C-alpha positions in Angstrom: -4.2 4.9 -21.0 -0.6 4.8 -19.9 1.1 1.8 -21.3 4.1 -0.1 -19.8 6.6 1.4 -22.3 6.3 4.6 -20.2 7.2 2.8 -17.0 10.8 2.5 -15.8 12.3 3.2 -12.4 15.8 2.1 -11.4 16.7 4.6 -8.6 15.0 6.6 -5.9 16.6 9.9 -7.0 16.5 10.1 -10.8 14.4 13.0 -12.2 10.8 12.1 -11.6 8.8 12.1 -14.9 5.5 10.2 -14.1 3.8 8.9 -11.0 0.5 7.8 -9.5 -1.1 9.8 -6.7 -4.5 9.9 -5.0 -5.9 13.2 -3.8 -7.6 13.0 -0.3 -11.2 12.0 -0.8 -14.4 12.1 1.3 -13.6 8.7 2.8 -10.9 10.3 5.0 -13.5 12.6 6.4 -15.5 9.6 7.6 -12.8 8.2 9.9 -14.2 8.1 13.5 -12.3 7.3 16.7 -13.8 3.9 17.1 -12.2 2.8 13.8 -8.7 4.3 14.4 -6.9 1.1 15.0 -8.7 -0.9 12.3 -8.4 1.9 9.7 -4.7 2.6 10.6 -5.3 6.2 11.8 -4.3 7.9 15.1 -6.5 11.0 14.8 -9.3 12.5 12.8 -8.3 15.0 10.1 -9.7 18.3 9.0 -10.4 17.2 5.4 -10.8 20.6 3.8 -7.5 21.8 5.2 -5.8 18.5 4.2 -7.0 19.0 0.7 -5.5 22.6 0.6 -2.2 21.2 1.7 -2.3 18.3 -0.7 -3.1 20.7 -3.6 0.3 22.4 -3.1 1.8 18.9 -3.5 -0.1 18.4 -6.8 1.0 21.8 -8.2 4.6 21.0 -7.3 4.5 17.7 -9.0 3.0 19.3 -12.1 5.6 22.0 -12.2 8.3 19.4 -12.3 6.6 16.8 -14.6 4.0 18.6 -16.7 4.4 22.5 -16.7 1.5 23.0 -19.1 -0.9 21.4 -16.7 0.7 23.3 -13.8 -0.2 26.6 -15.6 -3.7 25.3 -16.2 -4.2 24.5 -12.5 -2.9 27.8 -11.3 -5.1 29.8 -13.7 -8.1 27.7 -12.7 -7.4 28.3 -9.0 -7.5 32.0 -9.6 -10.9 31.7 -11.3 -12.3 29.8 -8.3 -10.3 31.4 -5.5 -13.2 31.2 -3.1 -13.5 27.4 -3.3 -11.9 25.2 -0.7 -10.9 22.7 -3.4 -11.1 24.1 -7.0 -12.8 21.7 -9.4 -9.6 21.1 -11.4 -8.3 18.9 -8.6 -11.3 16.6 -8.6 -10.9 13.4 -10.7 -14.7 13.2 -11.1 -15.1 16.8 -12.4 -15.0 17.8 -16.1 -12.5 20.5 -15.1 -10.0 17.9 -13.7 -6.4 18.7 -14.8 -6.0 15.2 -16.4 -2.2 15.1 -16.6 -0.5 12.2 -18.4 2.4 12.4 -15.9 0.6 13.1 -12.6 -2.0 10.3 -12.6 -4.7 10.0 -10.0 -5.6 6.4 -9.2 -9.3 7.4 -9.1 -9.1 8.8 -12.7 -7.3 5.6 -13.9 -10.0 3.5 -12.4 -12.7 5.6 -14.0 -11.1 5.0 -17.4 -11.3 1.3 -16.9 -15.0 1.5 -15.9 -15.9 3.0 -19.3 -15.6 -0.6 -20.7 -18.8 -2.6 -19.9 -17.0 -5.9 -19.5 -14.5 -4.5 -17.1 -17.2 -2.5 -15.3 -19.1 -5.7 -14.5 -16.0 -7.7 -13.6 -14.6 -5.0 -11.3 -18.0 -4.4 -9.5 -18.4 -8.2 -9.0 -14.8 -8.5 -7.7 -15.2 -5.7 -5.2 -18.6 -6.8 -4.0 -17.4 -10.4 -3.7 -14.4 -9.2 -1.7 -16.5 -7.1 0.6 -19.2 -9.7 1.0 -21.8 -7.3 -0.3 -25.4 -8.2 -1.3 -26.7 -8.4 -4.8 -28.7 -5.3 -4.1 -25.4 -3.4 -3.6 -24.1 -4.8 -6.8 -27.2 -3.6 -8.7 -26.8 -0.2 -7.1 -23.3 0.1 -8.4 -24.2 -1.1 -11.8 -26.9 1.6 -12.0 -24.4 4.4 -11.5 -24.2 6.2 -14.9 -20.9 8.0 -14.9 -17.7 6.0 -14.7 -16.2 8.9 -12.7 -18.9 8.6 -10.0 -18.6 4.8 -9.9 -14.8 5.0 -9.4 -15.3 7.4 -6.5 -17.9 5.1 -5.0 -15.6 2.1 -5.1 -13.0 4.1 -3.2 -15.1 6.1 -0.7 -17.8 3.4 -0.2 -20.5 6.0 -0.8 -22.9 6.3 -3.8 -24.2 9.8 -4.4 -27.8 10.3 -5.5 -28.5 13.3 -7.7 -25.0 14.6 -6.9 -25.6 14.6 -3.2 -23.9 12.5 -0.5 -26.7 10.4 1.1 -24.4 9.3 4.0 -25.3 5.7 3.3 -22.2 3.4 3.2 -22.2 0.5 0.8 -18.9 -0.6 2.3 -16.0 0.9 4.3 -14.0 3.8 2.8 -10.3 3.6 1.9 -8.7 6.4 4.0 -5.2 5.2 3.3 -5.5 5.3 -0.5 -3.5 8.6 -0.6 -0.4 6.5 0.2 -0.1 5.1 -3.4 3.5 4.0 -2.8 2.3 1.1 -0.7 0.1 -0.6 -3.3 2.7 -1.1 -6.0 6.3 -0.3 -6.8 8.1 -0.1 -10.2 11.1 -2.4 -10.4 12.9 -1.3 -13.6 10.2 -1.9 -16.2 8.2 -4.4 -14.1 5.6 -3.7 -11.4 5.6 -5.4 -8.0 2.1 -5.5 -6.8 1.7 -5.3 -3.0 -0.2 -7.7 -0.8 -1.6 -5.5 2.0 -1.0 -6.4 5.6 -4.3 -5.0 6.9 -7.8 -5.8 5.8 -8.4 -2.1 5.7 -6.1 -1.8 2.7 -7.0 -5.0 0.8 -9.4 -3.3 -1.5 -6.7 -0.9 -2.5 -4.6 -3.9 -3.7 -7.5 -5.3 -5.6 -8.2 -1.9 -7.4 -4.5 -1.5 -8.2 -4.4 -5.0 -9.6 -7.1 -4.1 -12.1 -5.4 -0.8 -13.0 -2.1 -2.7 -13.6 -3.6 -5.6 -15.6 -6.0 -3.6 -17.8 -4.2 -0.3 -18.2 -0.6 0.0 -17.2 0.5 -3.4 -18.4 -2.4 -4.3 -20.6 -0.1 -5.7 -23.3 2.6 -7.2 -21.2 1.1 -8.7 -18.1 4.1 -11.0 -17.7 5.9 -7.9 -16.3 3.6 -7.9 -13.3 5.0 -9.5 -10.1 2.4 -10.7 -7.7 2.8 -11.8 -4.0 0.5 -14.3 -2.5 0.2 -17.1 0.0 1.3 -20.7 -1.0 -1.3 -23.0 -2.3 -1.5 -25.0 0.9 -1.9 -21.9 3.1 -5.6 -22.7 3.7 -4.6 -26.0 5.4 -2.7 -24.3 8.1 -4.2 -23.6 11.6 -5.1 -20.0 12.4 -2.0 -19.7 14.6 0.3 -21.0 11.8 -1.4 -18.7 9.2 -0.8 -15.7 11.5 2.9 -16.7 11.6 3.2 -17.3 7.9 1.0 -14.5 6.5 2.4 -13.2 3.2 2.2 -9.4 3.1 4.4 -6.9 1.4 3.8 -3.1 1.0 5.6 -0.7 -1.3 6.9 1.5 1.6 9.2 -1.4 2.3 10.6 -1.6 -1.2 13.3 0.8 -2.7 14.9 0.7 -6.1 18.5 1.6 -5.4 20.1 0.9 -8.8 19.2 -1.1 -11.9 20.4 -4.3 -10.3 20.0 -3.6 -6.6 16.7 -3.6 -4.6 16.1 -3.0 -0.9 13.2 -4.7 0.9 12.2 -4.1 4.5 10.8 -6.6 6.9 8.6 -4.6 9.2 5.2 -4.2 10.8 3.6 -4.3 7.4 5.9 -6.6 5.4 6.3 -10.2 6.8 9.2 -12.6 6.4 7.0 -14.7 4.2 6.3 -11.7 2.0 10.0 -10.9 1.7 10.7 -14.6 0.9 8.0 -14.6 -1.9 9.3 -11.3 -3.3 12.9 -12.5 -3.5 12.0 -15.7 -5.3 9.6 -14.1 -7.7 12.0 -11.3 -8.6 15.0 -13.5 -9.0 13.0 -16.1 -11.0 12.1 -13.4 -13.6 15.2 -12.7 -15.6 13.7 -9.6 -17.1 13.6 -7.6 -13.8 17.4 -7.1 -14.0 17.7 -7.4 -10.2 20.8 -9.3 -9.1 21.2 -8.2 -5.5 18.5 -7.7 -2.8 19.4 -6.3 0.6 16.8 -7.1 3.3 16.5 -4.8 6.3 14.6 -6.2 9.3 13.3 -3.5 11.6 11.1 -3.9 14.7 7.4 -4.1 14.3 6.4 -0.7 15.6 3.6 1.7 14.6 6.0 4.6 14.6 8.2 2.9 11.9 5.7 0.9 9.9 7.9 0.7 6.8 11.6 1.3 6.1 10.8 4.6 4.3 9.7 6.0 7.6 13.2 5.4 8.9 15.3 6.5 6.0 15.1 7.8 2.4 17.7 8.9 -0.2 18.2 12.6 -0.8 21.1 12.6 -3.2 23.8 10.2 -4.5 25.9 11.1 -1.4 23.2 12.1 1.1 20.6 10.2 3.1 18.1 11.2 5.9 18.0 8.7 8.7 16.4 8.2 12.1 19.4 8.4 14.3 18.7 5.6 16.8 19.0 3.2 13.8 22.6 4.3 13.3 25.1 2.0 14.7 27.5 4.9 15.1 25.0 6.9 17.1 24.3 3.9 19.3 27.9 3.6 20.2 28.5 7.3 20.8 25.2 8.3 22.3 25.3 11.7 24.1 21.6 12.0 24.6 19.7 12.4 27.9 20.1 10.1 30.9 16.6 8.8 30.2 17.9 7.4 26.9 20.8 5.7 28.6 18.5 4.1 31.1 16.2 2.8 28.4 19.1 1.2 26.6 20.5 -0.6 29.7 17.4 -2.8 29.9 18.0 -6.2 28.4 14.7 -6.2 26.5 15.2 -2.6 25.2 16.2 -3.4 21.7 13.3 -5.7 21.0 10.7 -3.3 22.5 11.9 0.2 21.7 12.9 -0.4 18.2 16.6 0.4 17.8 17.8 -3.0 16.7 18.0 -4.0 13.1 19.2 -6.9 11.0 20.6 -6.8 7.5 20.8 -9.7 5.0 21.9 -9.7 1.4 20.7 -12.1 -1.2 22.7 -12.5 -4.5 21.2 -13.9 -7.6 23.4 -16.8 -8.9 25.1 -15.9 -12.1 26.9 -19.2 -13.0 23.7 -21.3 -12.9 20.0 -20.9 -13.8 18.0 -19.6 -10.9 16.0 -22.4 -9.1 13.0 -21.1 -7.2 13.0 -21.9 -3.5 16.4 -23.3 -3.5 18.4 -22.2 -0.4 21.1 -19.9 -1.7 23.8 -18.4 0.4 23.0 -15.3 2.4 25.8 -12.9 3.1 26.5 -9.4 4.2 29.9 -7.7 3.8 31.8 -7.4 7.1 32.0 -3.6 6.9 28.2 -3.4 6.9 27.5 -3.5 10.6 24.1 -1.7 10.5 21.8 0.5 8.7 24.1 3.6 8.5 27.0 1.6 7.1 24.6 0.0 4.5 23.6 3.4 3.3 27.2 4.5 3.0 28.0 1.3 1.2 25.2 2.0 -1.3 26.5 5.5 -2.0 30.0 4.1 -2.5 29.3 1.0 -4.5 26.1 1.9 -6.4 26.9 5.6 -7.1 30.7 5.8 -7.0 30.9 8.3 -4.1 34.0 8.7 -2.0 33.2 7.2 1.4 34.5 10.3 3.1 32.0 12.5 1.2 28.8 10.5 2.1 26.7 12.4 4.6 23.8 11.4 6.8 21.2 13.9 7.9 19.5 12.8 11.1 15.9 13.3 12.1 15.5 16.1 14.6 19.3 16.6 14.4 19.5 13.5 16.5 18.4 15.5 19.5 16.1 13.7 22.0 13.1 13.9 22.1 12.9 15.9 18.8 14.4 13.0 16.8 11.5 10.8 17.8 8.8 13.5 17.5 10.0 14.5 14.0 10.4 10.9 12.8 6.8 10.4 13.9 5.8 13.2 11.5 7.8 11.8 8.6 11.1 13.8 8.7 12.7 10.7 7.1 10.0 10.2 4.5 11.1 12.4 1.6 10.3 12.2 -2.1 13.1 13.0 -4.5 11.9 15.1 -7.5 15.5 14.7 -8.8 18.9 14.1 -7.4 19.3 16.5 -4.4 15.8 18.1 -4.7 13.4 16.5 -2.2 9.9 17.2 -0.7 9.3 17.1 3.1 7.0 18.5 5.8 7.3 22.0 7.2 6.7 21.0 10.8 10.0 19.1 11.3 12.1 22.2 12.2 15.3 20.6 13.6 15.6 18.3 10.6 15.1 21.3 8.3 17.8 23.3 10.1 20.2 20.4 9.6 19.5 20.4 5.9 20.4 24.1 5.9 23.7 23.4 7.8 24.5 20.8 5.2 24.3 23.4 2.4 20.7 22.8 1.2 18.3 25.6 0.3 14.9 25.4 1.9 11.7 26.7 0.3 8.0 26.4 1.0 6.0 24.6 -1.7 3.6 27.6 -1.9 6.5 30.1 -2.5 8.2 27.8 -5.0 4.9 27.1 -6.9 4.3 30.9 -7.2 7.9 31.4 -8.5 7.6 28.5 -11.0 4.2 29.7 -12.1 5.4 33.3 -12.7 8.5 32.1 -14.6 10.8 33.6 -12.1 12.7 30.3 -11.9 12.6 27.0 -13.8 12.3 23.6 -12.3 15.4 22.5 -14.3 17.5 25.1 -12.5 16.6 24.0 -8.9 19.3 22.1 -7.2 20.1 20.9 -3.6 16.8 22.0 -2.2 14.4 20.8 0.5 10.8 21.8 -0.5 8.4 22.1 2.4 4.8 21.1 2.2 2.2 22.5 4.7 1.5 19.6 7.0 -0.8 20.4 9.9 -3.3 17.9 8.6 -1.4 15.8 6.0 0.9 14.5 8.8 -2.0 13.2 10.8 -2.6 10.6 8.2 0.7 9.0 9.1 2.7 9.3 5.9 4.9 11.7 4.0 5.6 12.7 0.5 7.4 9.4 -0.2 4.4 7.5 0.9 2.1 9.7 -1.2 3.8 8.8 -4.5 4.1 5.8 -6.8 6.8 6.7 -9.3 6.3 5.1 -12.7 9.1 6.8 -14.7 12.4 8.3 -13.6 15.3 9.5 -15.7 18.4 7.3 -15.5 21.2 8.9 -13.6 24.3 9.8 -15.6 
């Protein structure tokens, strides 16, 4: 089991050394149109093709974090070249690659289930949460292999004699591939999410067990949990809806060892932000002294702040242009865009208005939970773009004239909105200046090229790394493109599909 001494993340761009992922499972293949809204999907996906695309992502992660396992996977692929998904990618198969640096949540769960006490406790917790019958609980207890049980708890299906019976014991977790949302490392602590949607609540429960009994088994005090206040049950339904406490990892970014960003969005509520600030500041061990809060409109297209911007390099960001105050002042897009922006209710409904607040932990006195401390924002931070520039300048020592913003779709309407929808702004940094994105966002890709970045497909790069033609350590200033015909339909990019546990400190 991975222990917490192997967990430390203080930036979004330090060289990635360890993370949690979850490969697309059969539950995604069970999504039907009638459940789109409830299960947070907009379309059905072709699961076998999605897996092929995701396998390129896994190989890429292994090449950068665990080269020996990358070689194993590539050799195994060749031996099973006719298989849609070679067995080495399946956490419930004996041939699974089992890297200590690229960790599948399903595999971590199966390790916990090997202990009889935890097995009973976890089954009872899940069945209680789902309102399942004692018959379902007995069925789960009767599953022999921990690997099969872990899969059943995620997909909602118990296999009999190795075959899918098609019988659901409870709903699948089709969003579990987005491991970023269920927890986020804050230096050497772990902030556990509180999902906004019932469709993701079981994910939070499973991650809580993984965190408590595996990752932080010996130091649970380093777990930060977000929950409703004790009197929440006394509130009316209307008041509960207004004061719901939810926070998801896509709205949390580690900027530097003492600076955290939190988004207030469709998925992270004001109450969730409030709880996070107080819990993080109250724990002196987190090292966080400054929290910048970014309030964005509650829109499906921009569910978290990492769908609007991510960091590429110390001096470079990718951003959805309409969230730039500079672009809003100097807009040269189509007449249609001008007309939209003349409506008085435009900002609230179309999603171009943001609000930024900054909370500073008091240094001269002990932190007092729930005391109202002063909230401020520097006058030069007039919006999201100036905040990102300010971060590059003050957190990374970059000359303000050298900070560059790459806009989604080259800030060209309607491609900016189309490509933001397919996660042009949702990039995972493998190290400073080397990021992973989707191959379908062509105008954004061209902008990267114009800014001096190399662009390579994941398949080509994986082959070059596997053959020894190049080394991961030698790759710089590169945008790596994942195939994305099906992955993008799940509504999340490479940033969403990662939960970093360990990154190198930047020099």
